[in-house]
N, C-alpha and C positions, 0 to 999 in steps of 0.2 A: 518274154525270156527267149534266149537263144535255144536252138535245137541241142539235144544232149551231146551230139558229136562235137559241136562247136564249144560247148561248155567244157568238155573233156580236154580240148586243145588249150583252153585258157588255164585250166587246172595244171597243165603240164609246164606252164611258163614259170621261170625263175629269173627275174630281172634285177640285177644288183650292180652296185658300183664298188670299185676297189679304190680305197683312199689311203693316203699316207703322207708323211713328210718326204721331201726329195731324198732319193738314194736309200730308201728303206727296202727296196726290192720289189716294188709294186709291178713294174712292167715285166720283170722276170717271172713273177708269180702268174701274171696274166698269160704269158707265153706257155707256161707249163700246164695251166688249165686248158688252153687251146690244144695242147698236145694230147691230153687225156680225151678231149672231145673229138680227136681225129681231124680237127680243123686245119692243123699244120702238121708237118711230118719231119721238121728239122728243128732242133733246139740249139740255142747258142747264146753267147753273151750279147747283150743289147746293142753294144757298139760295134759288133762284128758286121762288116759290110757284106760278107758272103751270104748272110741270111736275111739281109734287109728286105728282099722281095717276098719272103715267105713267112718270116717268123717274128714280126714285131708290129706293135700297134703305133709306133712313132713314125709316121710316114711323111710329115712335112719336111721339106729340105732343111729348114733351119733346125729342126729337131735332130735330124741326122748329124748335122755338124756339131751341135752343142751337147748331144747325148741326153737331152731332157725332153719330157713330154710337155707340150704347150697347148695341145688341143685334145679334147675328149674324143676317144675313138670308141666306136660301137662294134661289138663283135658277137655273132650268134653261132651256136652249134648245138647239136643234139647229143645227149648223154643219158644213159640209163633210162630211156623212155621219157625223158623230159627235154624241153627246149630251153637252153640257157642263153640269156642275153647279158653279156658283160659290158659295162660302161667303164672303160679305163680312163681315169681322170688325171689332169695335170697335177703333179705333186708340188711344183714350184709355187711359192706364195704369190708371185705376181699374177698368177692365173687362177686365183682362188674363186673369183666370181664365176668363171666357167664351171668350176667344180660345184659351187653352191647351186647353180641352176640345174646341173646334172642330177644332183641329189633329189630334185623335185620329180625326176622321171624314173626313180627306182623304187622297188618295194623292200629292199634290204641292202646292207653294205658289209663289206669286209674291210676292217682296219688292219693295215700291215704295220708292224712295229719292228724296228731294228733292235735285236736283243742286246746289242752292245751299247746302243745309245738310249734306249728306253723311249718314253713318250716325248715327242718334240713339238715345237710350237705349232706348226701347221696342222699336226694331228689333232691338237686341242681345238683349234678353230673349226675344223671340219666336224669334229665330234659334237660341238655345240649345235651345229645345224641339224645333225642326226637326232640329238636329244630334243631340239625344238620341234621337230617333225615326228618324234617318237618312232624313228626308223629302227627296225630290228638290226642289231649289229653283231658280227662275229669278229674275233680278234685273232690274227695270225702272228705269232712271235717268230720272226724270220731270223735267218743267219745264225742258227744254233750251232752251225759247224765252225763258228768263230768264238774266240774267248769273249765272254760278255757278262752281263749281270746275272745274278742268281735268279732262277725261274720264279721263286717265291717273291723276291724283290720286284721282279717285273710285274707279277700279278698285283701286288700291293700298289705299285706305281700306276698301273692301268686303272685300278679302282679309284684311286685318289685323283689322278690328273684328268681322267675321262668322265668322272662323275657317274659311273655305272657299276653295278655289282658284277663280278666276274666269277666264273667257275670253269676249271679246266676240263676239257673233254679228252684231249690226248696229253701225254707227258713224254718228255725227252729222255732217252736212254743215253746219258752222258752229255757233254757239252764241249765245244771247241774241238781239239784233236781227238777227244774221246767220244765224240758224238757219233753214234752208230745208227740209231733208228728212233722211231716214236711208237708208242702203243696206246690203244684206246683204254681209258680207265675202266670201262665196263667189260673189258676183255684182257685181263692182266696176264703177263707171262707166268708160267708155273714156277720158274726159278728166277729169283731176284737177288741182286747184290744188296749188301747191307745198306748202302746209301739209298738205293731205290726203295727198299723196305721202309726206311725212315721217312722218305718223301711221301710215300703212299699213306702212312699212318697220319702224317701231318695234314695231307689233303682231306682224308676222311674226317678229321677232327675240325677242320677250319671251313671248308667250302661246301655249299649245298649241292645236292644233285642237280643236274640240268633239269630245268622246268620250262617246257616248251611254251606254255602260256605266258610266263614272265618274259621270255625271249621275244615273243611276238608283240608284247606290249612295249618293248624297248627298255625294260627294266633290268634284264640280265644278259650279259654277253658271254657266250661259250668261247673258251680260249683254246687255241691249237698251237703246238710248237712244231718247228721244222726248219727246213732249208730249201727255199725255192730253187736256188742255184743247183743243189744236189738232188732235187726232186724227191725230197724226203718230207713226209707229212702233208703233201699236197693232195693226194688222192683221198686221204681221210677227211680233209677239209671239204673237198668237192662232194664226196658221198654224203656227208652230214648236211651240207647245204641243200642238196637235192631232196633229202628226206625231211628237213625241218624248216627251211626258209619259206616265207609265204609265197603263194601264188598271187597274181595281181590283186591289189587291195583297192577298196573304194577311194575315189578322188573327190576332194571338195571343190566345187565351183561356187561362184558368188550366189548363184540362184538355188543350188541344191547339191546333195551328195550323189555322185554318179557311181553306180555299181558295175563291176566288170562284166557281169553276166547279162546286162540289159541287151536287148536285141538291136538297139539303135547305136550306130557308130559314133564315137566322140574321140577327139585327140587334141593335144596341144603341142605347140612348137617350143622346145626348150633350147634349141641350138640351131644356128645357121652357119654353114661353112662355105666360103668362096673357094673356087679353084681346087676342088678335090681332084679334078682331072685337068691339069694345066693346059692340056692340048685343046680342050673345049671351053675353057673359061666359064665353067658351069658353077652355079651355086646349088647347094643341097640344103633343104630345110629338114631337120630331124624332128619327127613327131612321135611322141609317146602315145600309144593307143590306150585310152582309158576304159572304153566299153565297146562291146560288140565286135564286129568283124569288118575289116577293110577289104574292099574289092577293087582291083585295077579297072580303069576305064569306067568307073561309076561316078556320077555327079555327087559332090558333097558341098555343104554350105560353109562358105568362108564368112564367119560371123562379123569380123571387123569391117570387111569390104561389102558385106551384105550382097554377096553374089555366089552363084553356083560355079564350081570348078571340077574338072575331072583330070585324072593323071594317067597318062599312057605308059609311063616308065618309072613306077615306084620301085625303090630298091631296098634290099637289106644288105648288111655289110659283114665282111670278115676282114677287119682292118680296112685297107684301101680297096680290096677286091669287092666289087659290087655285083649283085645278082638281081635281075628284075624279078619282082614277086607278083603273083596273081592275087594272093590273099594274105592277110596278116590278122592277128587277133589281139585282144586286150592283153597288155603286158609287153607286146612287141614294140620295137622302134622301127619306123619306116623312114626312108629318105625320099623326099619329094623334090623334083627339079624345081628350082626357084629362079624366076626372071624378074624378081623385085616385088613379088606379090606378098611375101611373108615378113613378119617381124617376130622377134622372140615374144612368146606369150599368146600368139594367135591361136584361135580355136577353129577346128573343122568339126562339123556335126552332120547328122542326117537331115537337119533342118531346124533343130532347136537353137534358140539363142542362149548360149552358155559362155561364161567367162571364167576360166580356171585361174586360181590365185597362186601366189607364191613364187613369181618369177621377176623379182625386182632387179633393177640396176642399183648398185651401191654408190654412195658418195665417194668419188675418187680422192686419192691422197697425193697425187703428183700431177702437175699441169705444165704443158708447154704449148707455145704458139707453133702451128705447123705452117710452113711457107713452101711455095713451089720453087724447086731448084732448077726447073727446066721449063721455061715459058712456052716452048713448042708443044708441051704435053700436058696442058692444063686439063683437057677433057679426061685423059687417062687418070690423072691425079684425083679429080673429082669423083670419078667412078670408083676408084680404089678406096678412097676414104669412106664413101657411102656404103660400099659393100662390107668393108671391114668393121665399120661401126654397127651395121645391121647384125653382124656375127656376135656382137657383144664383146669384141676384143678390147675395146676401150669406149669412151664416150666423147661425143663431139658437142662443143658449145660454141656459140657465136657471140662475141662481145658486142653489146649494144653501144659501147663507147666508140670503138674504132672499126667494127665489122670484121675483125680478124677471127680466124678459126682457132679454137683452143681444144687440144686433146687432153682428156683427163684419164689417168690410169691408177691402178693401185700399186704399181711397181715399175722400176726403171726398165726391166727386161721387155715390157710391152712396147716401149718406144722403139727398141731395137728390132723387135719382131715386125712392127708396123712398117718401119723404114725398109727392112729387108724384103717384106712381101710386096710393098708398093713397087720396089725396083724390079724384083724377079717375076712377079705375077702380072703386073700392070704396066711395066716399062715406064714408070714414073719416078721422079726423084723428089725428095722433100728435104727441107732443112728444119731443124728445131731451134726455137728461140726460148731462152729460159723465161719463166714466169713465176714470180713469188706469189703463191696462193696457198691458203690454209684449207679451205673446205668449200665444196659446192653444195648448196642446199636448194631443194625445190620449195617454192613458197606458194601459199594460197591463203585466202582470207574471205570471210563473209562480209567484211567491211570494205566495200569498194573504194570509198574515199581514202581510208587509211592505206590501202594497198597502192593506190595511185600516188599518194604522197610519198610513200616509201620508195617507189620505183623512180620518182623524180629526184628525191634527195640522194638516193644511192645509185644514180645513173652510171657512175664510173665502175660500179661493182656488178651491174646487171648483165645477164646474158640469156640466151634461149637455148634449149636443148634441141635434139633432132626432131622432136614432136612439136616444137614451137612453144613449150612451156617455160614460164619464168624461172630463172635460176639466179640465186644470189651467190656471188663469188666473193667470199670473205677472205681478205688477205692475212688475217691473224685471228687467233682465238678471241682476243679482246674485242675486235670489231664485230665478230659474230655474237659474242655475249652481250655487248651493248645494244646491238640491233634487236636481240630477243627481249631485252629489258624495256627498250623504248617503244616497241611496237607490240603491245599485248594481244592485239587482235589478228596478228599474222602468225600462221603456223609454219615452222621451218622443218622440212622433211629431209631425212638423211638417206632414204632410198626413194626410187622413182615410183614405187607402188603405194599410192595413197588415195 
């Protein structure tokens, strides 16, 4: 076990993700949490260029232009004797895969819901991942300063749509133009309006008291009301999170369960980002520390490569601002400079061979051929495609029929981001060619003869992924269904983790 001083550091950690549908106010909430932590000193609207340099987690150029988050930002700050690590995730559905992977690196989550719109599509999908992983969740009903749905209707909708029991911890004093404040239900005002009195009687009759054990099991979501824009209800949320959210939890590897207080260091890579500093063309691999303590300039074992590596410039983040760190603990996220050594899912340890689970690539839903639009810059295009695919922005397949490169994504916006970043970060230009494709499936079989027959008969549909694995590119649901019926000994996988 670690020394007690290091164990205390780990117990201080609160590592969580903020997830929502686009435009629910997630980035504004992140900004206000950073304000309370003293990590930034200016607050302002997300799209205000005046505060770009200090007060936002959306730092990629395309994000600034579009006003959306397309990459997960990692931010750390100290508050009330604890160290807070926020992972602000893309809300846009085209970048859901980045968010899914980020959820493997957190110990809890805050779900932000727009009180005027209620629970929306992307929120449901992300909540499914939280439920699957039994991640403890808090709900922040945002934008109470606008006319919206009745708070009781919002609670009912959250229970029904998110599939989790809810109980209010704070309650709104008014709504829309009449919204003034929030108060904790365990510390009610002495004087109440008739409407609030009725609300509280209903709450006492319908909702259970907050049960910390049920919350930590992922069975009960405490609900908070407020307005991130007006900074109302945010401190109550943060104080409650510090007091109740879990410190770093055990993490399951294929070989065993890893406990955070173990003295031996372990970590896994959940994200890679190219060109965080465009001046240096550097890649950063984000590692979530699962156990022990990380020390700068210490040799660690890269399991997949079977070699020792050490890191002279590990970093922690406040959005784009990086600081070199000498040590980090279980629960923290460190950024390690990457010159092509890392892939998503890689493990670093003090020497043990461990493989952490739960970092799949999902079967893409949109496909296009990618062609070089500037023959003089083929090398730059190759490097750009390889680095962006390593980030998990999209997936690369090579057709066995014609050798052409195919990019698979879950949404149209990813193609725009890839094209933009290739041009602005790698000075390479690409062209897209349409490709009618239904689904990419990874295939495997214990029957080598059947697999060989399948690959020969379906040669026009076969491709390889970046790891050289066989992928069946079905151009219709019918073709996929028939293949599954005709080849009983072949397994068709819809994520890359099998």
